[in-house]
C-alpha positions as CSV (number, residue, x, y, z in Angstrom):
1,X,-73.9,-27.3,30.8
2,X,-70.7,-29.0,32.0
3,X,-70.9,-31.5,29.2
4,X,-71.6,-28.8,26.6
5,X,-68.5,-26.8,27.7
6,X,-66.4,-30.0,27.6
7,X,-67.7,-30.8,24.1
8,X,-66.7,-27.3,22.9
9,X,-63.2,-27.6,24.4
10,X,-63.0,-31.1,23.0
11,X,-63.6,-29.7,19.5
12,X,-61.2,-26.9,20.1
13,X,-58.3,-29.0,21.2
14,X,-59.1,-31.6,18.5
15,X,-58.9,-28.8,15.9
16,X,-55.6,-27.6,17.3
17,X,-54.2,-31.1,17.3
18,X,-55.4,-31.8,13.8
19,X,-54.1,-28.5,12.5
20,X,-50.6,-29.1,14.0
21,X,-50.6,-32.6,12.5
22,X,-51.7,-31.4,9.1
23,X,-49.0,-28.7,9.1
24,X,-46.4,-31.3,10.0
25,X,-47.2,-33.3,6.8
26,X,-46.9,-30.0,4.8
27,X,-43.6,-28.9,6.2
28,X,-41.9,-32.3,5.6
29,X,-41.5,-31.3,2.0
30,X,-39.8,-28.0,3.1
31,X,-37.0,-29.7,5.1
32,X,-33.7,-27.9,4.4
33,X,-31.2,-30.0,2.4
34,X,-27.4,-30.1,2.7
35,X,-26.1,-28.5,-0.5
36,X,-22.3,-28.5,-0.7
37,X,-20.3,-28.7,-3.8
38,X,-17.3,-31.0,-4.1
39,X,-16.0,-34.3,-5.5
40,X,-18.7,-36.9,-5.8
41,X,-17.6,-40.5,-5.4
42,X,-19.2,-43.9,-5.9
43,X,-17.7,-47.3,-5.3
44,X,-14.6,-48.1,-7.3
45,X,-14.2,-44.4,-8.4
46,X,-10.6,-43.1,-8.2
47,X,-9.6,-39.8,-6.7
48,X,-6.1,-38.3,-7.3
49,X,-5.0,-35.8,-4.6
50,X,-1.3,-34.7,-5.0
51,X,0.7,-37.8,-5.9
52,X,-1.6,-40.3,-4.3
53,X,-4.5,-42.1,-5.9
54,X,-7.4,-43.2,-3.8
55,X,-10.1,-45.9,-4.6
56,X,-13.5,-45.3,-3.1
57,X,-15.6,-47.9,-1.4
58,X,-19.2,-46.6,-0.7
59,X,-22.1,-48.6,0.8
60,X,-25.2,-47.8,2.9
61,X,-24.2,-44.3,3.7
62,X,-20.6,-44.9,4.7
63,X,-17.4,-45.8,3.1
64,X,-13.6,-45.8,2.8
65,X,-10.9,-44.3,0.7
66,X,-8.2,-46.9,0.1
67,X,-4.7,-46.4,-1.2
68,X,-1.4,-48.3,-1.5
69,X,1.7,-46.8,0.0
70,X,4.5,-48.1,-2.2
71,X,7.3,-46.6,0.0
72,X,6.2,-48.0,3.4
73,X,9.0,-49.2,5.6
74,X,8.9,-52.7,7.2
75,X,11.3,-54.0,9.9
76,X,12.3,-57.3,11.3
77,X,14.7,-58.4,14.0
78,X,17.1,-61.3,14.0
79,X,17.4,-62.4,17.7
80,X,20.7,-63.7,19.0
81,X,20.7,-67.5,18.9
82,X,17.6,-67.7,16.7
83,X,17.5,-69.6,13.4
84,X,17.4,-67.5,10.2
85,X,16.9,-68.5,6.6
86,X,19.5,-67.1,4.2
87,X,20.6,-68.2,0.7
88,X,18.1,-71.1,1.0
89,X,19.9,-72.5,4.0
90,X,19.5,-72.4,7.8
91,X,21.8,-70.4,10.0
92,X,22.2,-69.4,13.6
93,X,22.3,-65.7,14.4
94,X,25.5,-64.9,16.5
95,X,25.8,-61.6,18.2
96,X,27.6,-62.3,21.5
97,X,31.3,-61.7,22.1
98,X,31.6,-59.3,19.1
99,X,34.6,-57.0,18.9
100,X,32.6,-54.7,16.6
101,X,29.2,-53.9,18.0
102,X,27.9,-53.0,14.6
103,X,28.3,-56.5,13.2
104,X,26.7,-59.9,13.5
105,X,27.4,-63.4,12.2
106,X,25.4,-66.1,10.6
107,X,26.7,-69.5,11.5
108,X,25.8,-72.5,9.3
109,X,23.4,-75.0,10.7
110,X,23.6,-78.7,9.6
111,X,20.7,-81.0,8.9
112,X,22.2,-83.7,11.2
113,X,19.7,-86.4,10.0
114,X,20.5,-85.8,6.4
115,X,24.3,-85.7,7.0
116,X,24.2,-89.1,8.9
117,X,21.9,-90.7,6.2
118,X,24.4,-89.7,3.5
119,X,27.4,-91.3,5.4
120,X,27.3,-95.1,5.2
121,X,30.2,-95.3,7.8
122,X,27.9,-94.2,10.7
123,X,24.6,-95.0,12.1
124,X,21.6,-92.9,11.1
125,X,20.9,-91.8,14.6
126,X,23.1,-90.3,17.4
127,X,23.3,-91.5,21.0
128,X,23.5,-89.3,24.1
129,X,26.3,-90.0,26.5
130,X,26.9,-87.7,29.5
131,X,24.4,-85.2,28.0
132,X,26.5,-85.1,24.8
133,X,25.3,-86.2,21.4
134,X,27.7,-88.6,19.7
135,X,28.0,-90.4,16.4
136,X,28.2,-94.2,16.2
137,X,30.5,-95.8,13.7
138,X,29.1,-99.0,12.2
139,X,32.4,-100.9,11.9
140,X,33.5,-100.9,15.5
141,X,30.7,-99.0,17.3
142,X,33.1,-96.3,18.4
143,X,31.7,-93.0,19.4
144,X,32.6,-89.5,18.4
145,X,31.1,-86.2,19.6
146,X,28.7,-84.8,17.1
147,X,30.4,-81.4,17.0
148,X,33.7,-83.0,16.1
149,X,32.2,-85.2,13.5
150,X,30.4,-82.4,11.6
151,X,32.5,-80.2,9.3
152,X,33.5,-76.7,10.4
153,X,30.3,-74.5,9.9
154,X,30.5,-71.7,7.4
155,X,30.2,-68.2,8.9
156,X,28.9,-65.1,7.2
157,X,29.4,-61.6,8.7
158,X,27.1,-58.6,8.2
159,X,27.5,-55.0,9.4
160,X,25.2,-52.0,9.6
161,X,24.5,-50.7,6.1
162,X,25.0,-54.2,4.4
163,X,22.3,-55.7,2.2
164,X,20.6,-58.8,3.5
165,X,18.2,-61.0,1.6
166,X,15.4,-61.6,4.1
167,X,12.5,-63.9,3.9
168,X,9.4,-62.5,5.7
169,X,6.6,-64.8,7.1
170,X,4.4,-63.8,4.1
171,X,5.7,-63.2,0.6
172,X,9.0,-63.9,-1.1
173,X,12.5,-62.7,-0.3
174,X,13.1,-58.9,0.1
175,X,16.3,-56.9,-0.2
176,X,16.7,-55.6,3.3
177,X,19.3,-53.4,4.9
178,X,21.0,-53.9,8.2
179,X,20.1,-50.7,10.1
180,X,21.0,-51.5,13.7
181,X,22.9,-54.1,15.7
182,X,22.7,-54.6,19.5
183,X,23.9,-57.3,21.8
184,X,20.6,-59.0,21.6
185,X,19.3,-58.5,18.0
186,X,20.0,-57.2,14.5
187,X,17.4,-55.0,12.9
188,X,16.6,-55.1,9.2
189,X,14.6,-52.6,7.2
190,X,13.2,-52.7,3.7
191,X,10.7,-50.9,1.5
192,X,7.3,-52.5,0.9
193,X,3.8,-51.7,-0.2
194,X,1.2,-51.2,2.4
195,X,-2.6,-51.0,2.1
196,X,-4.2,-48.1,3.9
197,X,-7.8,-46.9,4.3
198,X,-9.4,-43.7,5.5
199,X,-13.0,-44.0,6.8
200,X,-15.8,-41.8,5.5
201,X,-18.9,-40.9,7.6
202,X,-21.6,-38.3,7.4
203,X,-20.1,-35.0,8.7
204,X,-16.7,-36.5,9.2
205,X,-13.6,-34.5,8.4
206,X,-10.9,-36.0,6.1
207,X,-7.5,-34.4,5.4
208,X,-5.9,-35.3,2.1
209,X,-2.6,-33.8,1.1
210,X,-3.0,-31.0,3.7
211,X,-6.5,-30.0,2.6
212,X,-9.5,-30.6,4.9
213,X,-12.7,-32.0,3.4
214,X,-16.1,-32.6,5.0
215,X,-18.0,-35.7,4.0
216,X,-21.7,-35.7,2.9
217,X,-23.7,-38.6,1.7
218,X,-26.6,-37.3,-0.5
219,X,-27.6,-41.0,-0.9
220,X,-26.5,-44.4,0.2
221,X,-24.2,-45.0,-2.7
222,X,-22.5,-41.5,-3.2
223,X,-20.1,-39.6,-1.0
224,X,-19.3,-35.9,-1.6
225,X,-16.0,-34.5,-0.4
226,X,-16.3,-30.8,0.0
227,X,-14.0,-28.0,1.1
228,X,-17.0,-25.9,2.1
229,X,-17.0,-26.9,5.8
230,X,-18.7,-23.7,6.9
231,X,-21.5,-24.2,4.4
232,X,-22.1,-27.8,5.6
233,X,-22.3,-26.6,9.2
234,X,-24.8,-23.9,8.3
235,X,-27.0,-26.4,6.4
236,X,-26.9,-28.9,9.4
237,X,-27.8,-26.0,11.8
238,X,-30.8,-25.2,9.6
239,X,-31.8,-28.9,9.6
240,X,-31.5,-29.0,13.4
241,X,-33.7,-25.9,13.8
242,X,-36.2,-27.4,11.4
243,X,-36.3,-30.6,13.4
244,X,-36.7,-28.7,16.7
245,X,-39.7,-26.8,15.4
246,X,-41.2,-30.0,13.9
247,X,-40.9,-31.8,17.2
248,X,-42.6,-28.8,18.8
249,X,-45.6,-29.3,16.4
250,X,-45.7,-33.0,17.3
251,X,-45.8,-32.0,21.0
252,X,-48.7,-29.7,20.3
253,X,-50.6,-32.4,18.4
254,X,-50.0,-35.1,21.1
255,X,-50.9,-32.8,24.0
256,X,-54.0,-31.4,22.2
257,X,-55.4,-34.9,21.3
258,X,-54.6,-36.1,24.8
259,X,-56.3,-33.1,26.4
260,X,-59.4,-33.5,24.2
261,X,-59.8,-37.1,25.2
262,X,-59.3,-36.4,28.9
263,X,-61.8,-33.5,28.8
264,X,-64.4,-35.6,27.0
265,X,-64.0,-38.5,29.3
266,X,-64.1,-36.4,32.4
267,X,-67.3,-34.7,31.3
268,X,-69.1,-38.0,31.1
269,X,-68.0,-39.4,34.4
270,X,-71.0,-40.2,36.7
271,X,-71.8,-37.3,39.0
272,X,-72.3,-38.2,42.7
273,X,-75.1,-36.4,44.5
């Protein structure tokens, strides 16, 4: 009798589990979709918003919007005592002891080795005497301090608002403006182009020219920018509700199958007298 009842319950729970599992396979096709209208973009597509043009880069369900800012500001500092390139020559930046705090000087630097090599009257190398570099004359081996031997260096002065041809670490010379001078450095500013990117992800918000968009990827190679944020949230809430109910069906199936197996196994355990 016990085994017969267990067999009946086994069939009952097996039927419940099978029914739940079968219903899961049916409702998969009824999963709510996100349906928002907007600008569909694929890789290398362009999007103009206001006066800015974006280039899309989409791959594997994520992407970027890239644009070039042609009016970005770049800055550089000329530190006091540092070496600066100007007019294809080397100069020393001089800021100390200035009567006008808004100005700085460039003092010409000499290529000592080249100057000595071009003068047959002196040796090609200096000597150091009492911590001072000196030039050696070939004819009588007399010495002259290097600073006295070299010609008077040329000096250029710049003030706030002046134009300055600056050579950045990357790229060619730029037409910079002296925007600030302190006791330690002079600041230069110029207009340059700058590459920018805005990341795109499912459900992410992107604001372009003051308008907020929500991002949806209907497939791995397409992104849709939609202003219908509320519609997107409603669709995702329906999907969450659907997933919650589907998980409940999975729970019913798993518990039913497990219960059926346990009942059947328990019914056939040996009975002790």
